[in-house]
C-alpha positions in Angstrom: 169.8 75.8 157.0 172.6 76.7 159.3 175.9 74.9 159.6 175.8 71.8 161.7 178.2 72.3 164.6 180.5 69.5 165.6 180.1 68.6 169.3 182.3 66.4 171.5 179.5 64.1 172.7 178.5 61.9 169.8 176.6 58.7 169.3 178.9 55.6 169.7 178.6 51.9 169.2 179.3 51.1 172.8 176.9 48.7 174.6 174.1 50.4 176.6 173.7 47.2 178.7 177.4 47.0 179.5 177.4 50.6 180.5 174.4 50.3 182.8 175.9 47.0 184.3 179.0 49.0 185.1 177.1 51.4 187.3 178.4 50.5 190.8 175.4 51.5 192.8 172.9 48.6 192.6 169.7 50.8 193.1 170.9 53.2 190.5 171.6 50.3 188.1 168.1 48.9 188.6 166.6 52.4 188.2 168.6 52.9 185.0 167.2 49.7 183.5 163.6 50.9 184.4 164.2 54.3 182.9 165.7 52.5 179.8 162.4 50.6 179.4 160.3 53.7 179.9 162.2 55.7 177.3 162.3 52.9 174.8 158.6 52.4 175.1 157.9 56.2 174.8 160.3 56.8 171.9 159.9 53.5 170.1 163.7 53.8 169.4 166.6 51.7 170.3 168.9 53.1 173.0 172.4 54.3 171.9 175.4 55.4 173.9 176.3 59.1 173.5 179.8 59.7 174.6 180.9 57.6 177.6 178.0 58.1 180.0 174.8 59.2 178.2 172.0 57.0 176.8 170.0 58.6 174.0 166.9 57.6 172.0 166.3 58.9 168.5 168.2 61.7 166.7 167.2 65.3 166.1 168.8 68.5 164.8 168.5 71.2 167.4 168.9 74.9 166.5 170.0 77.4 169.1 167.6 80.3 169.1 170.4 82.5 170.4 173.2 81.6 167.9 171.5 79.8 165.1 174.0 77.0 165.6 172.7 73.5 164.9 173.7 70.3 166.6 172.7 66.7 166.2 171.5 65.3 169.5 169.1 62.6 170.9 165.4 63.3 171.3 165.3 62.0 174.9 167.9 60.4 177.1 169.4 60.0 180.5 172.6 59.5 182.4 173.1 57.7 185.7 175.7 60.0 187.4 177.3 59.7 190.8 175.2 62.4 192.4 171.9 61.7 190.6 170.2 60.4 187.5 169.8 63.2 184.9 166.9 62.8 182.5 167.4 64.8 179.3 163.8 65.4 178.3 164.6 68.4 176.0 161.3 70.2 176.7 160.5 73.5 178.3 160.4 71.9 181.8 158.9 75.0 183.4 155.7 74.5 181.3 155.1 71.3 183.3 155.1 72.9 186.8 151.8 71.2 187.7 153.2 67.7 186.9 156.5 68.5 188.6 154.7 69.5 191.8 153.2 66.0 192.0 156.4 64.2 190.8 158.2 64.1 194.1 161.8 64.8 195.1 163.7 66.3 192.1 165.6 69.2 190.7 165.4 70.8 187.2 167.8 72.3 184.8 167.2 73.6 181.2 165.3 70.7 179.7 166.7 68.3 182.4 165.2 66.6 185.3 167.5 65.3 188.1 166.3 62.6 190.5 168.3 60.6 193.1 166.3 57.4 192.8 162.9 56.2 191.3 161.6 55.6 194.9 161.6 59.4 195.3 159.2 60.1 192.5 155.8 59.1 191.2 156.7 56.7 188.3 153.4 57.4 186.5 154.1 61.2 186.4 157.6 60.5 185.3 156.4 58.2 182.5 153.9 60.9 181.4 156.8 63.5 181.2 159.0 61.0 179.3 156.1 60.3 176.8 155.4 64.0 176.4 159.1 64.7 175.7 159.3 61.8 173.2 156.4 63.2 171.2 158.0 66.6 170.8 158.8 67.5 167.2 
């Protein structure tokens, strides 16, 4: 087993609800509570704050294939940011091209899905992606 790297973003004891309630944009706040419920249902885990602005479910050790470095992180999570809501699904997002085509307005990153608001996407497809991500080993 490799050495567990220490990263800046760690699980905290801050209140997830207080954090979401502090989101200024009302629509983004409502969307965040909906995503919170979807991820809680899919992961069967309690939400935890990671750092000051990320909400994570479950814990997992990830190993970088490139460096062998290991980090402790959440299985799935999200962050309501000013520009968009980033969903950290930690799966090879490119493998889900068919679902993404039907999802609606979004952008992708490495293992991340970015949406502006839930009204832009098909909630059923989003829920399927979240559930798939939560089941990953």
